[in-house]
C-alpha positions in Angstrom: 166.1 163.8 44.3 167.8 160.7 43.2 167.2 161.6 39.6 168.9 165.0 40.0 172.0 163.5 41.7 172.2 160.9 38.9 172.0 163.6 36.2 174.7 165.7 37.9 177.0 162.7 37.9 176.4 162.1 34.3 177.2 165.7 33.4 180.4 165.6 35.4 181.6 162.3 33.9 180.4 162.6 30.4 182.1 165.0 27.9 180.0 167.3 26.1 178.2 165.5 23.3 176.2 166.4 20.4 172.5 166.7 20.0 172.3 163.2 18.6 173.4 161.7 21.9 170.8 163.6 23.9 168.1 161.0 23.2 170.3 158.2 24.3 171.2 160.0 27.5 167.5 160.6 28.3 166.7 156.9 28.0 169.5 156.0 30.4 168.2 158.6 32.9 164.7 157.2 32.7 165.9 153.6 33.3 168.0 154.8 36.3 165.0 156.6 37.7 162.7 153.6 37.5 165.1 151.2 39.1 165.9 153.5 42.0 162.2 154.3 42.5 161.3 150.6 42.7 164.0 149.8 45.3 163.0 152.8 47.5 159.4 151.7 47.4 160.2 148.2 48.4 162.4 149.4 51.4 159.6 151.7 52.6 156.7 149.2 52.3 158.5 146.2 54.0 158.1 147.3 57.7 154.5 148.3 57.1 153.6 144.8 55.7 155.2 143.2 58.7 153.2 145.4 61.1 150.0 144.6 59.3 150.6 140.9 59.4 151.3 140.8 63.1 148.2 142.9 63.8 146.0 140.6 61.7 147.1 137.5 63.6 146.5 139.2 67.0 142.9 140.3 66.3 140.5 138.0 64.7 138.2 139.5 62.1 134.6 138.9 62.5 133.0 136.6 59.9 130.7 138.4 57.5 127.1 137.3 57.8 125.9 135.1 55.0 123.5 136.7 52.7 120.0 135.3 52.9 119.4 135.8 49.3 119.5 132.5 47.4 121.6 132.3 44.4 119.6 131.7 41.2 121.1 128.8 39.4 122.4 129.6 36.0 120.3 128.5 33.2 121.6 125.6 31.3 122.6 126.3 27.9 120.7 124.8 25.1 123.8 123.2 23.8 124.5 120.0 25.7 127.5 118.0 25.3 126.7 114.7 24.0 127.9 112.3 26.6 130.1 109.6 25.4 128.3 106.4 25.1 129.3 104.0 27.9 130.1 100.5 27.0 128.1 97.9 28.9 130.3 96.5 31.6 130.2 92.7 31.6 129.5 91.2 35.0 132.1 88.7 36.1 130.6 85.3 36.2 131.5 83.5 39.4 132.9 80.1 38.7 131.2 77.4 40.8 133.4 76.4 43.6 134.1 72.7 43.7 133.3 71.2 47.0 136.2 69.3 48.2 135.2 65.8 49.2 135.6 65.0 52.8 138.6 62.9 53.4 137.7 59.4 54.5 139.4 58.5 57.8 142.2 56.2 57.2 141.5 52.9 58.8 144.4 51.5 60.7 145.3 48.0 59.9 144.2 45.7 62.6 147.1 44.1 64.4 147.7 40.5 63.2 146.5 38.0 65.7 148.6 35.2 66.7 147.3 31.8 65.6 145.5 29.9 68.4 147.2 27.0 70.0 145.6 23.5 70.0 144.6 24.0 73.6 143.0 27.4 72.9 141.1 25.9 70.0 139.8 23.1 72.2 138.7 25.5 75.0 137.0 27.7 72.4 135.1 24.7 71.0 134.0 23.6 74.5 132.8 27.1 75.2 130.6 27.0 72.1 129.2 23.7 73.0 128.3 24.9 76.6 126.7 28.0 75.1 124.6 25.9 72.7 123.5 23.5 75.4 122.4 26.5 77.6 120.4 27.9 74.8 118.7 24.5 74.2 117.8 24.2 77.8 116.1 27.6 77.8 114.2 26.6 74.6 113.2 23.2 76.1 111.2 24.8 78.9 111.0 23.7 82.5 107.7 22.2 83.6 106.5 22.6 87.2 107.7 20.2 89.8 105.3 17.3 90.5 104.0 16.4 93.8 104.6 12.8 95.0 102.1 10.6 93.1 102.2 7.4 95.3 101.9 6.5 99.0 105.5 5.4 99.4 106.9 8.7 98.1 104.5 10.7 100.4 105.5 8.6 103.4 109.3 8.9 102.6 109.0 12.7 102.4 107.2 12.9 105.7 109.7 10.5 107.4 112.7 12.5 106.3 111.1 15.8 107.5 110.5 14.3 110.9 114.2 13.5 111.4 116.0 15.7 113.9 118.4 18.3 112.4 122.0 17.1 112.3 121.1 13.4 112.7 124.2 12.5 110.8 122.7 9.3 109.3 123.5 8.3 105.7 120.8 8.3 103.0 120.9 4.5 102.7 120.3 4.1 106.5 117.4 6.5 106.3 115.8 4.6 103.4 116.1 1.3 105.3 114.4 2.6 108.4 111.6 4.3 106.3 111.0 1.1 104.3 110.8 -1.1 107.5 108.3 1.3 109.1 106.2 1.7 105.9 105.7 -2.1 105.7 104.3 -2.2 109.3 101.9 0.8 108.7 98.2 0.1 109.6 95.6 0.0 106.8 94.1 3.3 107.8 97.4 5.0 107.3 98.0 3.4 104.0 94.5 4.4 102.9 95.3 8.0 103.8 98.5 8.0 101.8 96.7 6.5 98.8 94.0 9.1 98.9 96.6 11.9 99.1 98.5 10.4 96.2 95.4 10.4 94.0 94.8 14.0 94.9 98.4 14.9 94.0 98.0 13.2 90.6 95.0 15.4 89.9 96.8 18.5 91.0 99.8 17.6 88.9 97.7 17.2 85.8 96.0 20.5 86.3 99.3 22.3 86.9 100.9 20.6 83.8 97.9 21.6 81.6 98.1 25.2 82.8 101.8 25.2 82.1 101.4 23.9 78.6 98.6 26.3 77.7 100.7 29.3 78.9 102.8 28.8 75.7 101.8 28.8 72.1 101.8 25.5 70.1 104.8 26.8 68.2 106.8 27.3 71.4 105.8 23.8 72.6 106.9 22.4 69.2 110.3 24.2 69.5 110.7 22.9 73.1 110.2 19.3 72.0 112.8 19.7 69.2 115.2 21.1 71.8 114.6 18.2 74.1 115.3 15.6 71.4 118.6 17.4 70.6 119.6 17.5 74.3 118.9 13.8 74.6 121.4 13.1 71.8 124.1 15.4 73.2 123.7 14.7 76.9 123.4 11.2 78.3 122.1 12.4 81.6 119.2 14.3 80.0 116.0 12.2 80.5 113.1 14.6 79.8 110.5 13.4 77.4 108.5 15.5 74.9 105.9 17.8 76.3 102.3 16.5 75.7 100.0 19.1 74.1 96.6 18.3 72.7 96.9 21.3 70.4 99.9 19.8 68.6 99.3 18.2 65.2 99.2 14.4 65.5 101.7 12.6 63.4 100.4 10.5 60.5 100.2 6.7 60.7 101.6 4.3 58.2 99.7 1.5 56.3 101.0 -1.2 58.7 99.7 0.6 61.8 96.2 0.7 60.3 96.4 -3.0 59.5 97.7 -3.8 63.0 94.8 -1.8 64.7 92.3 -3.7 62.6 93.8 -7.1 63.5 94.8 -6.4 67.1 91.6 -7.8 68.6 91.8 -11.1 66.7 95.5 -11.8 67.7 96.3 -13.4 71.1 99.4 -13.0 73.2 101.5 -10.2 74.6 101.8 -6.9 72.8 105.2 -7.9 71.4 103.8 -11.3 70.3 100.8 -9.5 68.7 103.0 -7.2 66.8 105.2 -10.1 65.6 102.3 -12.1 64.3 100.7 -9.0 62.6 104.0 -8.4 60.9 104.1 -11.9 59.4 100.5 -11.5 58.1 101.3 -8.1 56.6 104.2 -9.4 54.6 102.0 -12.2 53.3 99.5 -9.8 51.8 99.5 -9.0 48.1 99.9 -5.4 46.7 96.1 -5.3 46.0 95.3 -6.2 49.6 97.7 -3.6 50.9 96.3 -0.9 48.7 93.3 -0.3 51.1 95.6 0.5 54.1 98.0 2.6 51.9 95.1 4.8 50.7 94.0 5.4 54.4 97.6 6.3 55.3 97.9 8.7 52.3 94.8 10.6 53.4 96.1 10.8 56.9 99.4 12.2 55.6 97.6 14.9 53.7 95.6 15.8 56.8 98.9 16.1 58.8 100.6 18.4 56.2 97.6 20.7 56.1 97.3 21.0 59.8 101.0 21.3 60.4 101.4 24.2 57.9 98.4 26.0 59.3 99.6 25.7 62.9 103.4 26.1 62.6 103.6 28.2 59.4 106.0 25.8 57.6 105.9 22.5 55.8 106.8 19.3 57.7 109.6 17.0 56.7 107.1 14.5 55.3 106.0 17.1 52.6 109.7 18.0 51.9 110.6 14.3 51.4 107.6 13.8 49.1 108.7 16.7 46.9 112.3 15.3 46.7 
């Protein structure tokens, strides 16, 4: 229809042409027909497409059931592509992590102390002396208290215990009264006191021996050293060395052996005997003294051997001999 109208228009507009222009006119007509047909088709199909799309969204289509037949894998072709050779990947070497040294705590500088005054120095020195003396007293040991060893001491103790409490008498007055009454005691009472004193001496010896044997010879030795030191430092300290039969007896000198030999033939008091023996010793010749010096040397060797065995160290005599 459209083609006819287009042809009619061309006939009316175009003048009559020759047969040569007929082919040209026919080509124009074919082009016009094609363009018009395409436009008409698009206009007609547009509403139908819209209707189909809206209908498709409203109703869901049921999914087709999957076929149970397994697909046969296609055979690999004989020609394989040569895979490109992969270069070996180098593993990254981990560098050893350096351990950081722990930081040392910074020591704070100690505050400077003020110098001690003379009085503070003196007090410090006295405190050291007191501490040293206390340690020596502990090392010196304390032997058990002794019972009264004579009749007068026993009677005085009994007299004082029989005094009424709060008598208010001075010690000197008590001593005078006790001394006066002790002198007038009958012989039976004195005999009783003497017997008790002898018993106390025996008990004191037993207690002392038990006390000494409760310590080692080394402890008794150290106690005696402490007592000698305390006597030098304290004028009021009067304790003598502890007597222990287990201790090593000190060696005797040549003169002592000479004196012991001549003691029976010399008359007089002990001091007079010692004086006379000294004069005779000085009058002896070297050959005469040799006998006593040899005895003293043997005794010294005995002392060194026993001392080292008992105390575990060499005595001063051996140290002096080496020097």
